[in-house]
Structure formats: structure tokens, C-alpha cells
LOPAVEX-697916 format. One record per residue: residue in one letter; chain; x, y, z of N, C-alpha, C, O in turn. Coordinates in nm, 4 decimals. Atoms other than C-alpha are relative to their C-alpha. Layout:
(atom a A (X Y Z) (X Y Z) (X Y Z) (X Y Z))
...
END
This chain:
(atom m A (0.0908 0.1120 -0.0521) (10.6612 11.8075 11.7868) (-0.1263 0.0493 0.0738) (-0.1344 0.1645 0.1163))
(atom f A (0.1284 -0.0319 -0.0530) (10.3168 11.8054 11.9259) (-0.0146 -0.0919 0.1303) (0.0148 -0.2112 0.1381))
(atom t A (0.0101 0.0872 -0.1335) (10.2418 11.7060 12.2870) (-0.1271 0.0617 0.0641) (-0.1565 0.1807 0.0532))
(atom l A (0.1230 -0.0299 -0.0714) (9.9125 11.6969 12.4969) (0.0033 -0.0821 0.1299) (0.0431 -0.1986 0.1256))
(atom i A (0.0166 0.0524 -0.1342) (9.8612 11.6154 12.8707) (-0.1472 -0.0032 0.0471) (-0.2117 0.1008 0.0602))
(atom r A (0.1350 0.0091 -0.0708) (9.5302 11.4867 13.0124) (0.0090 0.0206 0.1373) (0.1167 0.0044 0.1946))
(atom d A (-0.0042 -0.0317 -0.1534) (9.4306 11.5769 13.3697) (0.0263 -0.1172 0.0712) (0.0777 -0.1046 0.1823))
(atom d A (-0.0264 0.1193 -0.0755) (9.4538 11.2099 13.4668) (0.1344 -0.0513 -0.0265) (0.1574 -0.1691 0.0006))
(atom g A (-0.1320 0.0468 0.0165) (9.8202 11.1928 13.3695) (0.0466 -0.0592 -0.1255) (0.1658 -0.0842 -0.1429))
(atom y A (-0.0381 0.0635 0.1304) (9.8094 11.0452 13.0202) (0.0771 0.1253 -0.0883) (0.0463 0.2443 -0.0829))
(atom q A (-0.0844 -0.0928 0.0876) (10.0578 11.2147 12.7784) (-0.0002 -0.0510 -0.1377) (0.0316 -0.1676 -0.1611))
(atom l A (-0.0170 0.0284 0.1479) (10.0391 11.2206 12.3976) (0.1142 0.0837 -0.0688) (0.1281 0.2043 -0.0481))
(atom s A (-0.1232 -0.0568 0.0657) (10.3527 11.2914 12.1843) (0.0039 -0.0573 -0.1258) (-0.0335 -0.1715 -0.1524))
(atom t A (-0.0299 0.0501 0.1358) (10.4416 11.2813 11.8301) (0.1637 -0.0123 -0.0131) (0.2211 -0.0225 -0.1215))
(atom d A (-0.1531 0.0297 -0.0014) (10.8169 11.2415 11.9319) (0.0252 -0.1443 -0.0424) (-0.0121 -0.2426 0.0217))
(atom p A (-0.0313 0.1432 0.0563) (10.9410 10.9521 11.7180) (0.0864 -0.0801 0.1011) (0.0689 -0.2010 0.1162))
(atom d A (-0.0985 0.0586 -0.0887) (11.2194 10.8833 11.9767) (-0.0754 -0.0745 0.1231) (-0.0236 -0.1679 0.1843))
(atom r A (0.0637 0.0667 -0.1071) (10.9525 10.7946 12.2355) (-0.0719 -0.1375 -0.0375) (-0.1084 -0.2157 0.0502))
(atom i A (0.0817 0.0969 0.0323) (10.7817 10.5369 12.0350) (0.0784 -0.1436 0.0424) (0.1910 -0.1655 -0.0023))
(atom d A (-0.0553 0.1284 -0.0162) (10.8500 10.1717 12.1804) (-0.0211 -0.0877 -0.1183) (-0.1268 -0.1499 -0.1285))
(atom l A (0.0440 0.0856 0.1160) (10.8766 9.9894 11.8577) (-0.0113 -0.1457 0.0361) (-0.0918 -0.2174 -0.0234))
(atom d A (0.0094 0.1386 -0.0263) (10.9345 9.6582 12.0167) (-0.1523 -0.0274 0.0658) (-0.2196 -0.1231 0.0275))
(atom r A (0.1248 -0.0016 -0.0356) (10.6175 9.7111 12.2045) (-0.1205 0.0128 -0.1036) (-0.2189 -0.0611 -0.1030))
(atom v A (0.0822 -0.0329 0.1058) (10.4345 9.8495 11.9165) (-0.0140 -0.1212 -0.1081) (-0.1191 -0.1577 -0.1606))
(atom h A (0.0016 0.1133 0.0863) (10.5410 9.5645 11.7022) (-0.0832 -0.1112 0.0562) (-0.1717 -0.1641 -0.0111))
(atom r A (0.0606 0.0969 -0.0817) (10.4252 9.3204 11.9637) (-0.1594 0.0129 -0.0126) (-0.2294 -0.0791 -0.0550))
(atom w A (0.1542 -0.0337 0.0093) (10.0639 9.4875 11.9820) (-0.0521 -0.0288 -0.1488) (-0.1493 -0.1003 -0.1728))
(atom l A (0.0705 0.0113 0.1312) (10.0164 9.5107 11.6084) (0.0094 -0.1439 -0.0648) (-0.0848 -0.1924 -0.1274))
(atom s A (-0.0224 0.1292 0.0714) (10.1768 9.1684 11.4928) (-0.0797 -0.1220 0.0619) (-0.1143 -0.2213 -0.0021))
(atom t A (0.0717 0.1205 -0.0629) (9.9984 8.9515 11.7696) (-0.1481 0.0216 0.0431) (-0.2164 -0.0740 0.0799))
(atom d A (0.1203 -0.0226 -0.0593) (9.6746 9.1408 11.8661) (-0.0810 0.0885 -0.1152) (-0.2040 0.0853 -0.1102))
(atom a A (0.0772 -0.0877 0.0887) (9.5688 9.3812 11.5781) (-0.0383 -0.0673 -0.1357) (0.0471 -0.0932 -0.2204))
(atom y A (0.0507 0.0797 0.1207) (9.3513 9.2083 11.3062) (0.0463 0.0293 -0.1288) (0.0538 -0.0546 -0.2185))
(atom w A (-0.0512 -0.0513 0.1350) (9.4854 9.4268 11.0299) (0.1500 -0.0221 -0.0158) (0.2016 -0.0056 -0.1263))
(atom a A (-0.1380 0.0122 0.0104) (9.8451 9.3559 11.1089) (0.0634 -0.1237 0.0565) (0.1847 -0.1325 0.0758))
(atom l A (-0.0523 0.1287 -0.0573) (9.8762 9.0104 11.2481) (0.1224 -0.0443 -0.0944) (0.1260 -0.0234 -0.2157))
(atom g A (-0.1246 0.0504 0.0639) (10.2155 8.8559 11.1595) (0.0938 0.1050 -0.0641) (0.1971 0.0686 -0.1203))
(atom r A (-0.0849 -0.1040 0.0588) (10.3569 9.2011 11.0451) (0.1286 -0.0024 0.0668) (0.1410 0.0003 0.1892))
(atom s A (-0.1496 0.0103 -0.0672) (10.7423 9.1828 11.0854) (0.0403 0.1298 0.0569) (-0.0064 0.2365 0.0172))
(atom r A (-0.0535 -0.1118 -0.0676) (10.9305 9.4124 11.3112) (0.0653 0.1044 -0.0973) (0.0569 0.2249 -0.0731))
(atom e A (-0.0702 -0.0768 0.0913) (11.1267 9.5486 11.0200) (-0.1102 0.0764 -0.0915) (-0.0809 0.1877 -0.1350))
(atom t A (0.1125 -0.0736 0.0538) (10.7860 9.6447 10.8465) (-0.0497 0.0923 0.0752) (-0.0786 0.1979 0.0190))
(atom v A (0.0473 -0.0910 -0.0814) (10.6656 9.8162 11.1454) (0.0959 0.1277 0.0144) (0.0545 0.2437 0.0140))
(atom a A (-0.1020 -0.0953 -0.0205) (10.9955 10.0018 11.1929) (-0.0054 0.0889 -0.1267) (-0.0039 0.2110 -0.1110))
(atom r A (-0.0015 -0.0833 0.1224) (10.9854 10.1206 10.8175) (-0.1247 0.0890 -0.0113) (-0.1233 0.2062 -0.0491))
(atom a A (0.1435 -0.0665 -0.0026) (10.6109 10.2068 10.8456) (0.0136 0.1301 0.0963) (-0.0284 0.2386 0.0560))
(atom f A (-0.0061 -0.1077 -0.0908) (10.6833 10.4330 11.1459) (0.0893 0.1040 -0.0207) (0.0722 0.2191 0.0195))
(atom a A (-0.1027 -0.0973 0.0378) (10.9861 10.5868 11.0143) (-0.0563 0.0936 -0.1164) (-0.0152 0.2093 -0.1250))
(atom g A (0.0447 -0.0805 0.0982) (10.7906 10.7102 10.7099) (-0.1414 0.0694 0.0327) (-0.2182 0.1115 -0.0538))
(atom s A (0.1402 -0.0544 -0.0449) (10.4882 10.8391 10.9190) (0.0262 0.0957 0.1036) (0.1385 0.1117 0.1513))
(atom v A (0.0175 -0.0764 -0.1305) (10.3895 11.0784 11.1906) (-0.0523 -0.0874 0.1040) (-0.1680 -0.1290 0.0975))
(atom p A (0.0390 0.0867 -0.1062) (10.3802 10.8726 11.5006) (-0.0684 0.0711 0.1261) (-0.0143 0.1696 0.1763))
(atom y A (0.0650 -0.0474 -0.1212) (10.1298 10.9406 11.7969) (0.0203 -0.1057 0.1057) (-0.0238 -0.2192 0.0878))
(atom g A (-0.0080 0.0823 -0.1154) (10.2209 10.7848 12.1236) (-0.0791 0.0458 0.1145) (-0.0918 0.1675 0.1276))
(atom v A (0.0678 -0.0216 -0.1211) (10.0174 10.7717 12.4465) (0.0780 -0.0692 0.1053) (0.1080 -0.1883 0.0962))
(atom y A (-0.0913 0.0415 -0.1112) (10.2194 10.7368 12.7634) (-0.0723 0.0321 0.1286) (-0.1505 0.1267 0.1383))
(atom r A (0.0321 -0.0037 -0.1215) (10.1491 10.6773 13.1263) (0.0937 -0.0455 0.0866) (0.1324 -0.1604 0.0654))
(atom d A (-0.1029 0.0468 -0.0954) (10.3980 10.6497 13.4102) (0.1181 -0.0552 -0.0749) (0.1742 -0.1586 -0.0387))
(atom g A (-0.1220 0.0333 0.0666) (10.6769 10.6341 13.1593) (-0.0088 -0.1097 -0.1042) (0.0829 -0.1319 -0.1832))
(atom g A (0.0156 0.0958 0.1037) (10.5342 10.3583 12.9545) (-0.0987 0.0249 -0.0967) (-0.1984 0.0916 -0.0694))
(atom q A (0.0900 -0.0265 0.1123) (10.3678 10.3557 12.6220) (-0.1294 -0.1002 0.0155) (-0.1171 -0.2201 0.0406))
(atom v A (0.1306 0.0717 -0.0112) (9.9854 10.2487 12.6305) (-0.0944 0.0040 -0.1160) (-0.2015 -0.0566 -0.1204))
(atom a A (0.0906 -0.0128 0.1318) (9.8501 10.3426 12.2888) (0.0997 0.0618 -0.1100) (0.2065 0.1168 -0.0835))
(atom v A (-0.0627 -0.0417 0.1178) (9.9636 10.4290 11.9449) (-0.0886 0.0315 -0.1153) (-0.1977 -0.0248 -0.1248))
(atom a A (0.0577 -0.0276 0.1231) (9.8599 10.5793 11.6138) (0.0945 0.0389 -0.0953) (0.1954 0.0932 -0.0506))
(atom r A (-0.0895 -0.0348 0.1019) (10.0346 10.6373 11.2903) (-0.0806 0.0719 -0.1109) (-0.1893 0.0293 -0.1498))
(atom v A (0.0554 -0.0644 0.1052) (9.9575 10.8846 11.0258) (0.0829 0.0130 -0.1215) (0.1982 0.0529 -0.1053))
(atom v A (-0.0751 -0.0071 0.1314) (10.0752 10.8775 10.6561) (-0.0525 0.1339 -0.0589) (-0.1716 0.1416 -0.0890))
(atom t A (0.0451 -0.1272 0.0518) (10.0629 11.2471 10.5272) (0.1086 0.0744 -0.0624) (0.2296 0.0546 -0.0509))
(atom d A (-0.0819 -0.0997 0.0747) (10.1897 11.5128 10.3200) (0.0189 0.1264 0.0824) (0.0836 0.2214 0.0385))
(atom r A (0.0177 -0.0962 -0.0860) (10.1283 11.7353 10.6195) (-0.0547 0.1460 -0.0639) (-0.0317 0.2562 -0.0140))
(atom a A (0.0611 -0.1261 0.0640) (9.9455 11.9857 10.3864) (-0.1408 -0.0362 -0.0464) (-0.2272 0.0355 0.0040))
(atom t A (0.1318 0.0203 0.0322) (9.6316 11.8413 10.2294) (-0.0617 -0.1411 0.0300) (-0.1837 -0.1561 0.0239))
(atom f A (0.0520 0.1441 -0.0214) (9.5878 11.4698 10.3078) (0.0654 -0.0795 0.1000) (0.1862 -0.0709 0.1222))
(atom a A (-0.0675 0.1002 -0.1007) (9.6336 11.2039 10.5763) (-0.0796 -0.1265 0.0135) (-0.2018 -0.1371 0.0036))
(atom w A (0.0690 0.1445 -0.0232) (9.5705 10.8413 10.6365) (0.0428 -0.0376 0.1319) (0.1608 -0.0578 0.1605))
(atom l A (-0.0131 0.0364 -0.1372) (9.5101 10.7562 11.0028) (-0.0109 -0.1551 -0.0016) (-0.1069 -0.2149 -0.0502))
(atom c A (-0.0130 0.1432 -0.0053) (9.6248 10.3957 11.0671) (0.0718 -0.0628 0.1224) (0.1243 0.0160 0.2010))
(atom d A (-0.0688 0.0572 -0.1123) (9.7731 10.1490 11.3256) (-0.0478 0.0688 0.1256) (0.0370 0.1071 0.2063))
(atom v A (0.0529 -0.0550 -0.1231) (9.5497 10.2910 11.5967) (-0.0185 -0.1164 0.0876) (-0.0897 -0.2098 0.0508))
(atom y A (0.0012 0.0941 -0.0844) (9.5944 10.0803 11.8911) (0.0127 0.0405 0.1484) (0.1028 0.1143 0.1884))
(atom v A (-0.0084 -0.0269 -0.1550) (9.5153 10.0926 12.2774) (0.0178 -0.1297 0.0739) (-0.0645 -0.2201 0.0598))
(atom m A (-0.0110 0.1291 -0.0621) (9.6504 9.8216 12.4930) (-0.1225 -0.0405 0.0889) (-0.1863 0.0432 0.1528))
(atom p A (0.1168 0.0465 -0.0615) (9.3827 9.6022 12.6434) (-0.0225 0.0479 0.1488) (-0.1352 0.0742 0.1907))
(atom e A (0.0210 -0.0379 -0.1359) (9.4426 9.6970 12.9981) (-0.0306 0.1455 0.0270) (-0.0749 0.1831 0.1355))
(atom e A (0.0399 -0.1359 0.0038) (9.3989 10.0658 12.9113) (-0.1296 0.0316 -0.0752) (-0.1640 0.1493 -0.0862))
(atom r A (0.1171 -0.0377 0.0704) (9.0828 10.0424 12.7165) (-0.1166 0.0205 0.0951) (-0.1211 -0.0350 0.2049))
(atom g A (0.1167 -0.0351 -0.0794) (8.7492 10.1849 12.8423) (0.0245 0.1246 0.0682) (-0.0602 0.1709 0.1446))
(atom r A (-0.0215 -0.1367 -0.0667) (8.9124 10.5076 12.9535) (0.0035 0.1227 -0.1145) (0.0543 0.2328 -0.0931))
(atom g A (0.0075 -0.1153 0.0912) (8.8540 10.7113 12.6404) (0.1243 0.0244 -0.0623) (0.1362 0.1346 -0.1158))
(atom l A (-0.1301 -0.0285 0.0634) (9.2042 10.6853 12.5096) (-0.0045 -0.0022 -0.1458) (0.0683 0.0744 -0.2089))
(atom g A (0.0024 0.0036 0.1411) (9.1088 10.5889 12.1562) (-0.0639 0.1248 -0.0538) (-0.0180 0.1791 -0.1543))
(atom t A (0.0644 -0.1118 0.0465) (8.8730 10.8740 12.1216) (0.0807 0.1276 0.0354) (0.0592 0.2234 -0.0388))
(atom w A (-0.0877 -0.0882 -0.0361) (9.1182 11.1055 12.2797) (0.1144 0.0146 -0.1034) (0.1485 0.1198 -0.1576))
(atom l A (-0.1153 -0.0008 0.1059) (9.4005 11.0001 12.0524) (-0.0530 0.0489 -0.1473) (0.0015 0.1371 -0.2137))
(atom a A (0.0445 -0.0455 0.1260) (9.1820 11.0177 11.7390) (-0.0341 0.1495 -0.0146) (-0.0107 0.2118 -0.1182))
(atom t A (0.0282 -0.1489 -0.0084) (9.0625 11.3707 11.8431) (0.1354 0.0867 -0.0207) (0.1511 0.1727 -0.1074))
(atom a A (-0.1338 -0.0638 0.0154) (9.4209 11.4833 11.8991) (0.0624 -0.0025 -0.1349) (0.1127 0.0993 -0.1826))
(atom v A (-0.0492 0.0248 0.1349) (9.5302 11.3357 11.5630) (-0.0877 0.1082 -0.0916) (-0.0291 0.1952 -0.1561))
(atom r A (0.0740 -0.0902 0.0804) (9.2344 11.5225 11.3906) (0.0346 0.1456 0.0157) (0.0467 0.2201 -0.0816))
(atom d A (-0.0183 -0.1399 -0.0256) (9.3043 11.8502 11.5676) (0.1491 0.0492 -0.0460) (0.1784 0.1557 -0.1003))
(atom h A (-0.1372 -0.0413 0.0437) (9.6679 11.8430 11.5115) (0.0312 0.0053 -0.1513) (0.1103 0.0894 -0.1940))
(atom l A (-0.0193 -0.0105 0.1396) (9.6581 11.7713 11.1401) (-0.0857 0.1299 -0.0584) (-0.0426 0.2018 -0.1485))
(atom a A (0.0703 -0.1315 0.0353) (9.3861 12.0496 11.1059) (0.0722 0.1376 0.0213) (0.0550 0.2367 -0.0497))
(atom g A (-0.0929 -0.1158 -0.0204) (9.6348 12.2943 11.2560) (0.1060 -0.0063 -0.1027) (0.1750 0.0950 -0.1140))
(atom l A (-0.1015 0.0055 0.1132) (9.8681 12.1811 10.9623) (-0.0620 0.0449 -0.1152) (0.0060 0.0788 -0.2121))
(atom g A (0.0752 -0.0312 0.1280) (9.5954 12.2620 10.7177) (-0.0475 -0.1244 -0.0716) (-0.1038 -0.1119 -0.1804))
(atom v A (0.0459 0.1162 0.0586) (9.5211 11.9021 10.6414) (-0.1533 -0.0075 -0.0057) (-0.2164 -0.0073 0.1000))
(atom r A (0.1472 -0.0066 -0.0161) (9.1563 11.8946 10.5306) (-0.0709 -0.1345 -0.0342) (-0.1938 -0.1414 -0.0297))
(atom r A (0.0676 0.1255 0.0193) (9.0925 11.5312 10.4442) (0.0856 -0.1201 0.0604) (0.1979 -0.1478 0.0184))
(atom i A (-0.0530 0.1104 -0.0691) (9.1732 11.2390 10.6664) (-0.0748 -0.1367 -0.0310) (-0.1947 -0.1447 -0.0041))
(atom l A (0.0665 0.1216 0.0113) (9.0911 10.8863 10.5753) (0.0545 -0.1007 0.1014) (0.1639 -0.0862 0.1559))
(atom l A (-0.0457 0.1128 -0.0736) (9.1019 10.5611 10.7743) (-0.0926 -0.1254 -0.0387) (-0.1946 -0.1153 -0.1070))
(atom a A (0.0952 0.1239 0.0367) (8.9594 10.2038 10.7473) (-0.0089 -0.0706 0.1423) (0.0869 -0.0699 0.2196))
(atom t A (0.0327 0.0829 -0.1317) (8.8076 9.9950 11.0479) (-0.1052 -0.0850 -0.0266) (-0.2009 -0.0556 -0.0982))
(atom h A (0.1079 0.1154 -0.0035) (8.6115 9.6849 11.0838) (-0.1067 0.0126 0.1225) (-0.2211 -0.0326 0.1252))
(atom d A (0.0760 0.0169 -0.1392) (8.4942 9.7511 11.4417) (-0.0058 0.1232 0.0905) (-0.0542 0.1135 0.2032))
(atom a A (-0.0240 -0.1158 -0.0756) (8.5587 10.1015 11.5631) (-0.0713 0.1217 -0.0568) (-0.0298 0.2336 -0.0268))
(atom h A (0.0553 -0.1017 0.0589) (8.3223 10.3090 11.3634) (-0.0608 0.1114 0.1088) (-0.0503 0.2324 0.0884))
(atom e A (0.0624 -0.0877 -0.0958) (8.1500 10.4656 11.6574) (0.0959 0.1005 0.0717) (0.0623 0.2132 0.1081))
(atom v A (-0.1074 -0.0864 -0.0450) (8.4881 10.5917 11.7908) (0.0160 0.1147 -0.0905) (0.0136 0.2310 -0.0502))
(atom y A (-0.0256 -0.1027 0.0898) (8.5467 10.7737 11.4837) (-0.1144 0.0961 -0.0369) (-0.0924 0.2155 -0.0572))
(atom a A (0.1163 -0.0737 0.0318) (8.1926 10.8887 11.4069) (-0.0201 0.1131 0.1064) (-0.0568 0.2261 0.0742))
(atom k A (0.0053 -0.1056 -0.1156) (8.1920 11.0723 11.7493) (0.0812 0.1314 -0.0222) (0.0512 0.2377 0.0321))
(atom i A (-0.0750 -0.1120 0.0429) (8.4422 11.3007 11.6087) (0.0100 0.0562 -0.1340) (0.0997 0.1309 -0.1731))
(atom g A (0.0304 -0.0600 0.1189) (8.3115 11.3702 11.2818) (0.0319 -0.0895 -0.1351) (0.0054 -0.0465 -0.2473))
(atom f A (-0.0279 0.0841 0.1139) (8.4254 11.0797 11.0538) (-0.1330 -0.0556 -0.0498) (-0.2212 -0.0861 0.0304))
(atom t A (0.1146 0.0444 0.0494) (8.1618 10.9656 10.8148) (0.0373 -0.1100 -0.1184) (0.1477 -0.1036 -0.1724))
(atom p A (-0.0257 0.0910 0.0979) (8.1447 10.6804 10.5668) (0.0362 0.0532 -0.1370) (-0.0132 0.1591 -0.1758))
(atom v A (-0.0529 -0.0474 0.1247) (8.3196 10.7105 10.2292) (-0.0940 -0.0116 -0.1036) (-0.1668 -0.1109 -0.1030))
(atom q A (0.0933 0.0232 0.1148) (8.1196 10.7678 9.9130) (0.0522 -0.1103 -0.0851) (0.1630 -0.1028 -0.1381))
(atom p A (-0.0612 0.1130 0.0759) (8.1550 10.4435 9.7387) (0.0201 0.0342 -0.1587) (0.1131 -0.0195 -0.2190))
(atom g A (-0.0125 -0.0321 0.1381) (8.1064 10.5924 9.3809) (0.1157 0.1085 -0.0284) (0.1414 0.1486 -0.1419))
(atom r A (-0.1008 -0.0849 0.0143) (8.3817 10.8237 9.4410) (0.1375 -0.0413 -0.0015) (0.2174 -0.0025 -0.0867))
(atom w A (-0.1240 0.0405 -0.0482) (8.6752 10.6518 9.5950) (0.0362 -0.1321 -0.0838) (-0.0469 -0.2195 -0.1084))
(atom m A (-0.0673 0.1187 0.0580) (8.9020 10.3975 9.4157) (0.1105 -0.0546 0.0709) (0.1589 0.0193 0.1566))
(atom e A (-0.1148 0.0584 -0.0556) (9.1791 10.1708 9.5265) (0.0657 -0.0899 -0.0793) (0.0054 -0.1451 -0.1714))
(atom l A (-0.0866 0.0911 0.0652) (9.4649 9.9638 9.4082) (0.0500 -0.0864 0.1162) (0.1293 -0.0379 0.1970))
(atom d A (-0.0270 0.0747 -0.1192) (9.5007 9.6832 9.6546) (0.0908 -0.1328 -0.0429) (0.0429 -0.2186 -0.1171))
(atom h A (-0.0871 0.1157 0.0493) (9.7943 9.4265 9.6077) (0.0116 -0.1071 0.1128) (0.0848 -0.2051 0.0995))
(atom r A (-0.0104 0.1123 -0.1017) (9.7379 9.2306 9.9389) (-0.0416 -0.1210 -0.0681) (-0.1164 -0.1204 -0.1659))
(atom p A (0.0461 0.1140 0.0464) (9.7110 8.8679 9.8896) (-0.1527 -0.0296 0.0207) (-0.2039 0.0173 0.1224))
(atom v A (0.1311 0.0476 0.0019) (9.3596 8.7273 9.8338) (-0.0238 -0.1445 0.0055) (0.0498 -0.2167 -0.0618))
(atom n A (0.0153 0.1232 -0.0074) (9.2192 8.4033 9.9243) (-0.0956 -0.0370 -0.1134) (-0.2060 0.0174 -0.1104))
(atom p A (0.0764 0.0311 0.0944) (9.0714 8.2585 9.6267) (-0.1326 -0.0717 0.0222) (-0.2319 -0.0539 -0.0483))
(atom a A (0.1252 0.0635 -0.0553) (8.8202 8.0461 9.8016) (-0.1065 0.0896 0.0521) (-0.2260 0.0639 0.0377))
(atom t A (0.1038 -0.0941 -0.0604) (8.6547 8.3350 9.9747) (0.0061 0.1390 -0.0701) (-0.0876 0.2168 -0.0524))
(atom g A (-0.0011 -0.1284 0.0594) (8.7691 8.6381 9.7654) (0.0417 0.1071 0.0884) (0.0353 0.2244 0.0515))
(atom k A (-0.0337 -0.0898 -0.1127) (8.8899 8.7992 10.0889) (0.1484 -0.0121 0.0327) (0.2132 -0.1097 -0.0051))
(atom e A (-0.1369 -0.0035 -0.0498) (9.2272 8.8880 10.2400) (0.0133 -0.1294 0.0905) (-0.0736 -0.1461 0.1760))
(atom p A (-0.0346 0.1224 -0.0740) (9.3620 8.5573 10.3943) (-0.0123 0.0302 0.1543) (0.0194 0.1416 0.1959))
(atom t A (-0.0241 -0.0143 -0.1410) (9.3306 8.5093 10.7699) (0.1353 -0.0480 0.0402) (0.1735 -0.1616 0.0124))
(atom p A (-0.1266 0.0380 -0.0277) (9.6729 8.5190 10.9103) (-0.0058 -0.1269 0.1027) (-0.1100 -0.1617 0.1582))
(atom a A (-0.0250 0.1135 -0.0822) (9.8104 8.2182 11.1117) (-0.0365 0.0561 0.1560) (-0.0579 0.1750 0.1798))
(atom a A (0.0173 -0.0401 -0.1424) (9.7539 8.2227 11.4965) (0.1022 0.0846 0.0541) (0.2187 0.0557 0.0270))
(atom p A (-0.1117 -0.0858 -0.0592) (9.9451 8.4878 11.6782) (0.1010 -0.0683 0.0678) (0.0748 -0.1664 0.1373))
(atom l A (-0.1142 0.0585 -0.0712) (10.2789 8.4062 11.8024) (-0.0165 0.0229 0.1506) (-0.0766 0.1244 0.1858))
(atom t A (-0.0094 -0.0179 -0.1368) (10.3153 8.3697 12.1740) (0.1310 0.0860 0.0279) (0.2433 0.0465 -0.0035))
(atom v A (-0.1209 -0.0901 -0.0378) (10.5408 8.6701 12.3033) (0.0082 -0.0114 0.1425) (-0.0915 -0.0003 0.2139))
(atom e A (-0.0289 -0.0079 -0.1382) (10.6977 8.6440 12.6299) (0.0636 0.1325 0.0425) (0.1220 0.2015 -0.0410))
(atom g A (-0.0579 -0.1353 -0.0450) (10.8093 8.9481 12.8427) (-0.1018 0.0993 -0.0081) (-0.0772 0.2157 0.0234))
END
């Protein structure tokens, strides 16, 4: 397992037993545009098949990222989320940098990610736009025939607690 500690007390760990799946599910399914409505079972399966990166402070989880990887040549960085109360403290950049450096230590030379709104976070640590003439995809997500885009999920559920 991989662990880092910042001078201000934030801890980062890849220990899957530390991930608070209920909290992560709540974040992703109600506040992350790419995962609105995602079921708890899907979140659990996704994290079980990935390398989880959790950020903690005072015993509670405050951020998360997930990496799908062969741990040798390729990785996909996804589900990066910092809880709103913790934003503005550089945690997203610290988390992405730690993921990049940890994967580099494993020999992974290519990391991909997708974002609509955080390009500057990733550009700061070396990510660049993908070459459109080189990459292809197979995307089976449902598409709204009227717009040709992925449908907008229903309004997030209110979660108490």
C-alpha cells in the first residue's frame, strides 16, 4: 500500500479498507456530474476492481480517486472527488500528483482521464489534451436522440445524514 502525509495533517492512502464506500457513493451519485444516480452496488464493484486513493483528515474521508490499471503500462484516472467543504486547499492537485507519482513508480507510462471542468488541475501536473486522430472509443452509454449527447440524469436524491 501507498501512503503520504501532508504537513497540514491530510493523509493519502491506497488502503481499500479505509475507503468509506457509503460516503463515496453519496458524493458520486448526488454531486459528481459524471456519476449522478450511480448505484451503491456499481460504486462498490468499481472500487473493488480498481486502485483506490483516499484522502483523510481527522479520521474522516475528505476526497477520493480511483485508478483502473494493469499496474505495468496503462492507467485510467477516474472518480476524482473532493468534498465541497475541503475544496480550495490544493487537495485535488495533491491527489492527482500523488496518483501520477505512485503509478510512475510502478512503471506506468500512460495515464488517461476525462474531465469537463478541471483541465487546469491536471495541466499543472503534466496532462495534455489527447490527440484526436489517434484515440478511438467504444461508448455504450445511453444517448439522448434529441441532442446526441449522454442524457442529463434526474435531479440528485436528497441524502440525509
